C-alpha positions in Angstrom: 0.1 0.1 -0.1 1.1 3.6 -0.3 1.2 3.9 3.4 3.6 0.8 3.7 5.9 2.1 1.0 6.2 5.7 2.8 6.8 4.0 6.0 9.5 1.6 4.6 11.3 4.5 2.8 11.2 6.7 5.9 12.4 3.9 8.0 15.4 3.3 5.5 16.3 7.2 6.0 15.5 7.8 2.1 14.7 11.5 1.4 12.5 10.8 -1.8 10.2 8.2 -3.1 8.8 7.5 -6.5 5.0 6.8 -6.4 2.4 5.3 -8.7 -0.8 7.4 -9.2 -3.1 4.3 -8.5 -1.8 3.9 -5.1 -1.8 7.7 -4.2 -5.5 7.9 -5.7 -6.6 5.0 -3.5 -5.1 6.4 -0.5 -6.2 10.0 -1.4 -4.2 12.8 -2.6 -4.6 15.2 0.5 -3.9 12.4 3.0 -1.0 11.1 0.9 0.6 14.5 0.9 0.1 14.9 4.8 1.7 11.4 5.3 4.7 12.2 3.1 5.3 15.6 5.0 5.1 13.8 8.3 7.8 11.4 7.3 9.9 14.1 5.6 9.8 12.4 2.1 9.6 14.2 -1.3 8.1 12.5 -4.3 10.9 12.3 -6.9 8.6 11.1 -9.6 5.0 10.6 -10.2 4.3 7.5 -12.6 2.7 7.5 -15.1 0.6 9.4 -17.7 0.7 9.5 -21.5 -0.2 6.7 -23.9 -1.1 9.3 -26.7 -1.1 6.7 -29.4 -4.9 6.4 -29.4 -6.1 7.0 -33.0 -9.8 7.2 -32.1 -10.4 11.1 -31.3 -12.4 10.5 -28.1 -9.9 8.1 -26.7 -7.0 10.4 -27.4 -9.0 13.3 -25.7 -9.3 11.0 -22.6 -5.6 10.2 -22.5 -5.1 14.1 -22.5 -7.5 14.7 -19.8 -5.9 11.9 -17.8 -2.5 13.3 -18.3 -3.7 16.9 -17.2 -5.2 15.2 -14.1 -1.9 13.7 -13.4 -0.2 17.2 -13.8 -2.8 18.5 -11.3 -1.9 15.5 -8.9 1.9 16.1 -9.1 1.3 19.6 -8.3 -0.8 18.8 -5.3 2.0 16.3 -4.1 4.7 18.8 -4.9 6.3 16.0 -7.2 9.5 16.9 -8.9 8.5 15.1 -12.3 5.7 13.3 -13.9 6.7 10.5 -16.0 5.1 9.8 -19.4 5.0 6.7 -21.6 4.3 7.3 -25.4 1.8 4.3 -25.6 2.1 1.3 -27.7 2.4 1.3 -31.4 -0.6 -0.7 -32.2 -1.2 -1.1 -36.0 0.3 2.5 -36.8 3.5 3.7 -38.2 6.2 5.3 -36.2 5.5 8.6 -38.1 1.7 8.3 -37.2 2.5 7.6 -33.5 5.0 10.4 -33.5 2.5 12.8 -34.6 -0.1 11.5 -31.9 2.6 11.8 -29.1 3.6 15.2 -30.4 -0.2 16.3 -30.3 -0.7 14.8 -26.7 2.4 16.7 -25.3 1.5 19.9 -27.1 -2.0 19.5 -25.2 -0.6 19.1 -21.8 2.5 21.5 -21.8 0.5 24.6 -21.0 -0.7 22.8 -17.9 2.8 21.8 -16.9 4.2 25.1 -17.5 1.4 26.9 -15.7 2.0 24.8 -12.6 6.0 24.1 -12.9 5.5 20.5 -13.3 8.4 18.8 -15.1 7.3 16.1 -17.6 9.9 13.3 -18.5 9.3 10.8 -21.6 10.5 7.5 -20.8 11.9 5.1 -23.3 11.3 1.4 -22.6 13.1 -1.8 -23.4 12.0 -3.2 -26.8 10.4 -6.2 -25.2 7.8 -3.7 -23.5 7.0 -1.7 -26.8 3.7 -3.4 -27.6 2.4 -2.6 -24.2 3.9 0.8 -23.1 5.7 2.8 -25.6 6.8 2.8 -29.2 9.7 5.0 -28.0 12.5 2.7 -27.1 15.7 4.4 -27.2 16.9 7.6 -25.5 17.6 9.2 -28.9 13.9 8.8 -30.0 12.7 10.3 -26.7 15.2 13.2 -27.1 14.2 13.7 -30.8 10.5 14.1 -29.5 12.0 16.6 -26.8 13.9 18.8 -29.2 11.0 18.9 -31.7 8.6 20.3 -28.9 11.2 22.6 -27.6 9.8 23.2 -24.0 12.1 23.5 -21.0 9.3 21.4 -19.1 9.9 18.4 -21.2 12.8 16.1 -20.5 13.6 12.5 -20.4 13.4 9.7 -17.7 16.6 7.4 -17.7 15.9 4.0 -16.4 18.8 1.6 -16.7 16.4 -1.4 -16.7 14.9 -0.1 -20.0 18.2 1.3 -21.7 21.1 -0.9 -20.7 21.0 -2.7 -24.0 21.6 0.7 -26.2 24.9 0.7 -27.7 24.6 4.4 -28.2 23.5 5.2 -24.5 26.4 7.0 -23.3 26.4 9.3 -26.4 22.7 10.0 -26.0 23.3 10.8 -22.3 25.7 13.3 -23.3 23.2 14.9 -25.8 20.5 14.6 -23.0 22.4 16.8 -20.5 19.9 19.3 -19.0 16.9 17.2 -20.2 17.4 14.3 -17.8 
């Protein structure tokens, strides 16, 4: 549970904790924030929103609204960053998915800019491509960030997902301030 996670991290003298939105929602946003304050823990990252590869207009708009709600939650919890997943490829081309991702990001960036929430696009290991994200390399995530051009949008580096990439160190240098 959220409470068990917080107590375990506090007992281990951690200063921050990454949390999943579902656990916070189940516990309640306000009580979660109070519990974190009580244990002197800051949310390092809030997981996860995005999944903008919906080609159906209504489903796409639901994903945008969900991401805006996640930004609101991140704001209320004073989270450092909201992690975004692009969404699975489905039967669409990389270019079509890239366009949908760009549109989704552009739709939520005003809320992130207004609230000061940082967004981080996370590339995932290719074996998770069909379930979570068509963005599987740091280079692909950085291409999206550079195309959007917002200082509120960066990348999330998870070695579990990126260890296999032969160009990882070169791309980390490229990412510099976006990590």
